[in-house]
N, C-alpha and C positions, 0 to 999 in steps of 0.2 A: 595817319588814316589807316594804314595797313595794320597797325597794332590794335585798332578799335573798329573793325568792320561794321558798317551800318550805323555807327554812332553819329556821324557828322552829316547833316542834311543841308545846311545853309553855309554858303561861302561868300565872303566879300572878295571881289576881284579888284585888286589895286596893283599899280605898277610903281616902280621907283626909279629915280634917276641915278646917275653915277655917284660914287663916293667922292669926297667925304660927306657931302650934304645929304645924299639919299632922299632928296625931296620927292614928293608925289608928282607923277607925270601921267599923261594919258596912257591908257593901256596900249601896248605895242610900241610906245616910244621909250620904254625903259628896258631893264635888263632881266626881268623875271621870265623864266622859261615856261610859259603857260601851257604849251603843247605837251611838255614832259609831265607837268602837274596833272593835267586832265587825263593823259594817257594812264598815269598811275591809278587814277580813280576808276577806270574802266574795269569791269568785272567785280567790283566791290558791291556788296548788297546795298539796297536802299535807293530811294529817289533823291536827287540833289537839285538844289536851286542855287544859282549864282547871281550875285548882285554886284554890278559894277559900281564903283564909288571912287570919287576923287575928292578928298577932304579940303583941299586948299587951292581951288582954281584961282588963277591969276586975277581974273576979273569976272563979274557976273555974266558978261556977254560971251566969255570964253567957255562957259559950261556946255552950251549946246554943241559948239564945235568939238570940244573934247569928247563929249558923249558920242557924237557921230563917228569921229575917228576911232574911238575905242571899240564901238560896235563893229566897225569894218574890220579892225584888227582881229577881233575875236571870231568873226565869221570866216576869216581866211585860215584859221588854224585847222590843221589836219592831224589827227592822232588815232 
């Protein structure tokens, strides 16, 4: 992003579980440092939109719970 300021406006926000599988997990349950990523974007030109996504929920009824937990994790971030 720093090499192409203003070029990227849309971001998928996904998290991953531990190796070796690195499966998708709810945001905040994995190991990606979102606070550091979002902090690096501050001061860069352009408006940004972030889309939370989990491609492989365990079960359909799990989707709402995962979305709720992910939203709470993202709201807790400080950068």
